[in-house]
N, C-alpha and C positions, 0 to 999 in steps of 0.2 A: 814305597814312594822313593824315587831316586832324588837325591838332593845335590844341587850344584855346589861346588866348592871353589875357593880361591886361595891362592898361596898366602902364607904369612907375610912374605915380602910385599905383596899387593896391599894387604891390610895395613902394614906399617906405612907404606907410601900414602895411602888414602888418609890415614889419621894425621900424618904430617901435613898434608895439604889442607886438611880441615882446620888444624890449629893455626896454621899460617893465615888462612882466610879469616879466622876469628880474631886473630891479633890485629889484622888490618881493618876489618869492618865491624867486628862485634857480632852479636846475635841479632838477627832480623826478627822483630816481634811479629807474631801471627803467621809466620811462614812454616807451619808444621808440615810433616810428611803427608802426602796423599796416600790413599789406600793402596794405590799401585806401588808407591815407593816402599811402603812397609812390606808388601808381598815380595817385591824384588829383594829387599834386604833379607827377608826370611829365607828366600831361596838360595842366597849366597852365604849362608852360615858356614863358618869354618868348623870342620870336624876336629876336635881337640886331640892332642897326642895321648897315647895310652899311658898316662901317668896316674898316680894315685888320686883318689878323691880328696878334695880339699874342703874342710868345713869352713864356714864363714868365720873370719878372724874376729876375736873380741875387740870391740872398739868403744871409745867413749861416746862416739857419735856415728851413726850410719853414714857411710860415704854418700854424698849427694850425687845425683845424676848430673853428668857434665852439662855446663851451661850451653854448650853447643847444640843441645837438643832441647828446644822449647817443648812445652807440654800441650800439644794440640789435643791430647786425649781428654781434655775437659769436654770437648764436643762429644766424645764417645760416652763419657759418663752421663752427660746430659741426655743423650739419645736413649740411654738405658732406663730413664725414669719411667714410671708407670704412666700409661696414656690416660691420665685423668687429672682433673684440676686439684692441686695441692691445697691444704688448708692455708689460711692467711698467715703471712710471715710473722705477724705480731703475736700470734698465739704462743704462749709460753707454758712450760711444764709447771704443775702446781708446786713442786718443790725443786727449783733449779739448783743444781749442785754448785758449791763454791769451788773456786780454783782459778788457775791462770787462764784457762780457756773459757771464754764467755761468749754470749751471742754477739758481742762487739767484734769478735774475731771472725765471725762467719764470712764477711766479704773477702777477707784475705785467704781463708781456708777454701773458699769456693763453694760453700754449701751451708744451709741452715742445719741445726740439730735435727735428728731424725723425727722427733715429735712434731716438728713443724713441716715435715715433708710427707706426712701421711695423707693419702687421698681421702676425700670427703666420704666416699662410699667404697666398700670392698670391690676389688677387681673381679671380673668374671673369669671363667676358666681360660678362655682364649687370651685375654689380656695378661693373665699371670704367666701363661706359657710363653707368650711373646716376650715378656719382660725377662723371664729366666733365660731364654735363648740368647737375647741380646747381651745379657750380663755374662753368660758363658763365653760368647765370642770375644767380648772385651777383655775378660780375664785371661783367656787363652792367648790373645794377641799380646797382652802385657807380659805374660810369661815368656813368650817367644822373643819379645824385644829385650827382656832382661838377659835371656840366654845369648842373644846376639852380642850384647855389650860385655858379658862376663865369661863367655865360653862354656857356660853351664847354667842349669836351672838354679833357682835360689834354694837354700836349705829351708826346711820346714820352720825353723825357729832361729831367731837371733840368740846368741849365748853371751853371757857375761860371767866371768869367773866360774865357769862350769855349769851355770844355771840358765835355763831358757827364760828369756824375758819377753820377747815380742814375736808375733807371728810373721810368716812370709807375706801375709797380706799387707803388712806395714812396709816391708821391703819393696813391694810392688807399687807403692803410692806414686813415686815420680813417673812411672810408666803409664799411669792412669790419669795424669794431669794434676796431681796434688802434691807438688814439691813443698809448698808452704806447710801443709799439714804434716808431711813427712818430717820436716825439720823441727816440729814441735815435740816429737817423741824423744824420750830419754832411754836409750837402749841399755843403760846400766840398771834400770829399775824394772821390777816385774810389771806386767801389763795392767795389773789391778792396784797399783800403788801410785800416789802422788799425781803428778800431771798426766801421766799415762791414763789413769782411770778417768780423768775429766774429759779426755779426748774420745772416749767411747761413743758419745752421742753423735760424733761427726763421721759416722760410717758412710763410706762412699756408696753411691747408688748401685754400683756393679755388685757389691756384696750384699745388698739388701734383699731380704726375702719378700717376694710379692704377696705372700700370704699374711705376713705379720707386720712388716715395716717397723722392726725394732733393731736393737744393736747386735743381735745375733745373726750369723750367716750360716748357710747350708753348703757353702762351697769349701770342700776339704780336699787335702792331698792324701793319697794313699800312704800311710805312715807306719804300717806294720813292718817288722824287721825284714819280711820277705818282699816288701814293695819298694819302689824306687826311692821314696823319701824316708824310709825307715832308718832308725838310728841317727837321724839328723844328718844324713850324708848329703853331699852336694852332687847331684846326679850329672854325670857327663855322658855324652852319647856313647862313648866306647865301652862304658860299663853296663849299658842296657843291652845285654846279650840276646834277649828275646826279640829285639828289634823295636825301634822307635814307634813304628806304625802298628805294632801289636801289643803295646804296653800302655795302660791307662795312667795318666798323670793327674787327673782332676775329676772329681765326681760331685754330684749334688746329693746330699744325704737327706733323710727324712727329719722332720722337726725335732724328734726326740734326741737326735745326735747333733743338732745345731750348737755352735759355740759362739761366745763373744768374739767379735771379728778380729780383735787384737790378741786374743789368747793363743799362745803357742800350743794348740791342740788340734789334731787332725784325725783322719779315719784310721783307727787301729783296732780292728775287730779281734775278739778273743780267739777265733778260729780262722786262720787264713784261707781255709778251703770251704768254709760254709758260713757265708755272711750275707747271702742274697736277701734274706728277710730284713736286713738293716737298710736296704736301699730300695728305691723305686716308688715308695709310697707318696713322695712329694708330687710327682706328676701323674700318679695313678696307673699309667700304662707303660711305664718304663723309667729308665735312668738317663739323665743328661750327664755328659762328661766330655773329656778330651783325651786324645791319644798323645803320646810324648812327641810326636812329630808336628803337633799343632793342629791336627784335624779335630774339629768338634764332632760329637757323635751322639746318637740316641740309641740306647740298648733296650730293646723290647722286654716286657715282663716275661715273655716266653723264653728268654735266654736261660740256659741251664746253669746251676750253681757251679759246676765244674768249669764251664766256659768262662764264667765271670771270674773265678779264681785264677784261671790261666791268664786272663787279660790283665789282672792286677799284678801278677808276678813279673819280674824283670830279668831273671837269670836262671829260671828253672828248666828251660829247654823243652817245655811241653810242645807237642805238635799242634799249636794253635795259630790260627790266622784271623786277624780282625774282621776280614770279610765274612766270616761265619756269623757274626752278630751285629756288625756295623750297619747303622742307618743314618742318613743325614737328618739333623734336627729340623723339625718343621712345625710351624704353628698349628697346622691342621691338615686335613686330607689333601691329596693331590687335586688340583683344580681340574674339574671335568671328570674325575674318576668316580662316577656315580655309584658303582657297585661297592667299591672299597669304602667310600665315604659313608654310605648307608650302613654297611656291615659294622663299621667302627662305632657309629653312633648307637646302633642297636645293641651290640655286644657289650658296650660300656654299661648299659643299664641292666642287661640280662645276665651277666656273668660276673665272676669274681674279678678283682683287680689284676689277676694274672693274665686275663684276656686282653690283648692289645685294643686300645680304644681309638687311637688315631694312627694313621700310616703316612709314610713319605714315599717318594719314588723308590722303587725296589732296587736294591743293590744286586746286580746280576750274580748268579751263582759262580763262586770261585773268583770273584773280582776282588781287587783291593779297595779300601775305602776311597771314596772320591774326594774327601777332604773338605776344607772350608770352601764354601761357594765364593767365587770371585765377587768382591764388593763393587757393585756398580749402581749408580743412581739412575734408575729408569725414569724417563720422562713419560708423561701421559701422551697417548697418541693424539695428534692434533684433530680438531673437529673436521667433519666432512666439508664444511664451508671453507675452512682455512686451507685444506688440501686442494679443493677445487680452484680456489683463487691462485694458489701457488702453481698449480698445473697449467693454468692459462698463461701465467708469466713465463713458464718454461717453454711453452709452445713458441712464444715470440723469440726465445733465445736459440732453441735447438731444431725446431721443425724444418726450417729451410735447409739447414746443414745436413740433416739426416736424409732429406729428400734428394739432395744433390750428391750425396755419397753413393757412388755407383759400385765401388769395389768393397768387398768384405773387410779388407784391411782398414779402409777409411771409416767404416761404421764402427769397427772395434776400437779404433782410436778415439772416436767420440764417446764410446761406451766407457773407456778407461778414464777419460776426462770427467765424465759425469760422476763416476765413483769417487774420484779424488776430490772433486768439488763438494760432493755431499758430505764428506768427512770434515770439510772446513766450515760448514754452515752451522756452527755451534749455537749461534744466536738466533737462528731461524729454523725452528723445529719443523714447521709446515713445509718450508722449502726443501729441507733435507729429506723429509718423508716423501714428498712428491718427486724429488730428483731420483731417489732410489727406486720408486715405482717405475719411472721412465727408464731407468737403467735396466731393471728387471725385464721390461717388455722388449727392449732392444737386445738384451742378452738372449731371450727366447727366440727372437726373430733371426738372430745371427748364429744360433746354435752354440753359444759360448757358455758352457755349463759352469766353468770356474768363476766367471764374472757374475753369473746369476747367483751362485752360492755366496760369493763375497757380499753382494748387495743384501741377500737374505740375512746373513750373519750380522752385518752392521745394523740392520733394522732391529733384530732381536736384541742386540747388545744395547742399543740406545733407548728403545721405546718399550713401554709396558704392553707387549703383545704376546699372544700365545705362540711359542716357538714351533709347536707341532702344526698349527694351522698355517703359519707363514711358510714353513718348509713344504708341507703337503701341497698347498696351492701352487707354489712355484714349480715344484717337480711335475705336477700334473700338467701345468701349462706347457712346460718344456717338452714333455713326452708327446702330448697331443700334436705339437708342431713339428717335432723332429724324429719321432720314433720310426718313421718309414723312409727317412732320407739319409744321406751320407753323414750327417752330423751325429747320428746314433753311434756310428763306429767310433768317432772321436770322443764322444761323451759317455759311452756306456759304462766305463769303469767308475768315474766320479759319480755318475747318476746312481749306480748300484750301491756304492758305499754310503751315500747320503740317504738313500731309500731305506737301507737296513736300519739305520739309527732312527729315522722318522717313523717307521712302522713300529719299532719297539716302543717309542713314546706314544704312538697311537693306540697300541694295545692297553697301555696304562689308562688311557682315557676312554676305553671301550668303543672306539670308533672302528668297528670291524669292517663296515662297508668301505670307508675311505681307505683303510689299510689294504683291503683286498683289491681295490681298483689300482692302487699304487703298485702292488705286487704284479698285477697283470701288465701294467705299463712297463715295468722293469723287464718282464719276460719278453715283451714285444721289442724293447730296445735291444735286448740280448740276441733275439732272433735276427734282427737286421744286422747287428754287428757280426754275428757268426756267419751270416750269408755273405758278408764281405770278407770272409776268411780272417776275421779278427776275433781274438779270444781275450778274456779278462786276465789280469795278472793273478792266476790261481796257483795255489801251492801244489795241487795234484791234478795237473792238466789232463792226464790220461784216465782219471777215475771219476771226475765230476763233470756233469753237464749242467752249467748254471741256469740255462733256459728251463730245463726240467725242474730244477730246484725252485725257481721263482714260480713256475706254474703250480708246483705242489704247494707252495706257501699260499698262493691265491686260493686254492681249493680248501686248504685247512682253515683259512680265515673266514671263508664263506660258511663252513659248517659251524665255526665257533660262534657266529652270530646267533644261531638257534640255541646253542648251549647257554649263551648269555641270557637269552629270554627265559629259558628254563630255570636258570639260577635266580633270576629276578623273582620268579613265582615262588621258589623255595624261600627266598629271603622274606617275602611278604608273609609266608606262613610262620617263619621264625619270629618275625616282629610281633605277630599276634599271640604266639605261644612260645616263649623262650625256653620251654622244657622240651620242645620238639627236636630231639636229637638227630633224627633223620634229615630234617630240613637244615639244621646246622651243618651236618656233614656234607650235604649236597652243595651248600654255599662254599664250605671249606675246600671241597674238591675243585670247584671252579677257580677259586683264588690261588690255590697251590699249583694245580696241574696246567692251568691255562694262562693265568696272569703271572705265575711265578712268585706270588706274594705269600711265601711260606710263613713268615712271622705272624701275619694276620690269620692265615688259613689253618695252620697246624692246631691251635687250640680248639677250633671249631670241629676238626676231624675227630677229636677225642670225645666229643659229646654224643656220638651215635653212629649209625650206619654200619658198614661192613666191619665185622669184629677184627679181622686181620689188619685192616687199615687203621682202625681205632688204636689197636695195640702198637702198631708201628709209629703212629703220631706221638703216643705217650712216651715211647722210648726215645724218639728223636728230641722231644722237648727236654728230656733229662740231660742231653748233651753227651760229650765224650771227654774223658780225662787223659787219654793216652792214644798212641798210634793204633794199638790193637782195637780199642773201642770204636775209633773212627772207621777203621776198615770194617768192623762188624756192623756198624750202622749202614755203611754202603752196601754190604752184602745183604742185609735185611731188605732194603728197598729194592735191590736188584732182583732178589728172589720173588718179591711181591709183584714186581713188574712182569717178570717172566710168566707168572701164573695168570695175569690179567689178559683179557682179549685185546687184540690190536686196536690202537686208537690213542686218543689224547691222555687217557688215564694210565694206560700202560707206559706211554712215553714219559708222563710226569713222574711216575715212580722210578723209572730208569734215570731220569734227569736228577732226581734227588740223590740217587746212588752216586751219580757222577759228581755231584756237589761234594759229598763226603770223600770220595776218592781223590778229587782234585785238591781238596784242602790238606791232604796228608801225603800225597805222592812225593813232593819235592823233599820232604824231610825223612822219608823212609830210607833205611839202609839197603844196600843191594842185597836182595833176597828173593826167594820164590814168591813171597807175599807181594813184593813190589812188582814182579813180573805179572802176577795175577791182577793187580790193580791196573797196570798199564794195558793189559789185554782187554779189559772191560772198558777202559776209557777209549781205546781205539775202536772197539765195536760200537760204542755209543756215538762217536763222531763220524763213523762211516756208514751207518745204517740208514735206511729210508726214514726220514723224520716223520713222527706221528703227531706232532703238535706245532703250532706256529713258532713257539719259542725254540724248539729243536731245529726247525728249518732256518731260523734266524741265526742260531748258533753256528750251524754249518756254513751259512753264507759269510758270517763274520770270520770264521776260520779260513775259508778259502780266499776271501778278499783281503785277508791280513789286516783287519781293523780291530780295535779293542772291543771286547765283548760287552763292556759296560759304558761305552761312550754315550753322552747325552747331547741333545741339540744345544742346550745352554753352554756346555763345555766347548762345543764347536764354535759357537758365536763369540765366546770370550778368548778363543785361541788355545784352550786347554786340551783340545782333541783334534785340532784342525789337520795336523800332519799325519795323514793316513798313508803317505807315500805317494809319489807322483808317477804318473804313467806318461811316457813320452808321446804315446799315441794320441793323447788327448788334445794335443796342440797341433796346429798346422806346421 
């Protein structure tokens, strides 16, 4: 991930202006940062100079967070509470401890003792998972905010006269909205002495275990001497030689390793290369954590021990990339992804905890982590009646103007006005929804693909709608109206780029009919554009015929529909008999080779079926510890693919080889081995695609768009810039 940076002079100027403003006006209560402000601040972090690491200086009192920054994070902490009714506040412990901190302090501290915050009934699996993910996001955000203010992450422990006293979790309190609680601690005393001990019961919600609701926390920093927080060092970006995006800075450990939340103790395994068994039990199907660049992550139980060890180290130089194991944290299976959802539920009961139980949107092979999802408060879609009423009002405003607009430029001017006005209707959701619908129709009628996609993205960003459905419907309407007229020439490039991302999301939802029709429309758009002697902005114009590639994709999607039906039958067999290894392998092949969901599918491949494929899956799950092992895994899959018959399974094996080759190519020294890897990658990207994912990969390459872009990223602006083509506009 590339991080923006600003000069130290700019930082000094901004701080000066801030303090002048504070001197004149003081702090405005309740005016905390918005989510967007925090994300922009995180994006503008200053990379520190390459000086030595500085431990936290001993102090009689932890330095408070500047008053210029109020603590809106109380809202974050509140949001992280369990979604159930707490016990009455009057309930008290049978033996309340004596000390300075009493229940009378609770209003100032901002919370009741943990005993009074326990839910009346235990949370279910989904509630616990949701709470854990919210807590992870809040802690990660606070760590990044601390880093913004201090130029580095906190040390694992506060130290007084050479002895650790309090945890980093106490240092983070002001960034979580608990300044008053922070001020009550005495950093000169151990965590379990005097007043510090009495404060244990005021554990913030973000540190609370959703399984136990006690004073212990499962959120630990990697603190082995080979990890970034080892030896109580103060981690600076420049010292993390393996890369911020490839180094874990926070993990959720199992209950047996949980510690009192103020205790200066973290994750320090006896063996830095073999500790997988100490993690992952808490969620059952994997490990929640965060990379040092602030990206939250979920690491499947299928991740190999060597991969996990490489992710924890910070300066070992292993040929490791986070994309090999990263998945976005998710409360449950992808909406609409019936196959993966059912597989996840079934395998959870039928196999050991090492088999993934839930899945999230697949990280494309060779991609970098997508990072924290942009925080946006989606509104519910207005009711049909509300939308219809708003539509009638819009007719009174725009119908006559549109009818009287005879020239295309006049209609597009009205279209632009609609889109601008829709953004302003914050207090009128139905009006904004109806206005965007009218703008989409006008964009289709005028052949304005960019305005259409702008309206689509703004709808996805604001309302709780299915991004795939909104995009697919809009693209289909545009193609039906324009694929045989001159607008196809102007719109072909933007249409193709958005269609690639839409079809990728559609495959995740198993909508092979809809994806196939969209691919056929893209082929027709390209045919019209080529007939007008127009070509897309391709990287290899002389070697690639995009029309044929789209036609090939449409054909592959059509055949995939039958394979999906076959896999569903095998899944039904597996649900009835979880010892049916052949059925498990059939479902695993579909998930891996067609959907690209290797983390869910690989464990299934090991349970039966073709012996060579079973062995390959077992070796793949073990991971690779160095460059040679990664190349060997790539060679193994390549040779397996070469022995298979032409088709999606042959292509899938070659794609897996490409994943391992791509993960290691950039870090390989110049050598014959590197030439060998490059030759195979070139062959993979230039051959006739044998699966929908392979065709989409080639289209992404030639259209020069990110291979892992998602529709939600486009809607929030995180992937919108695919590059502009002058031919798209008049």
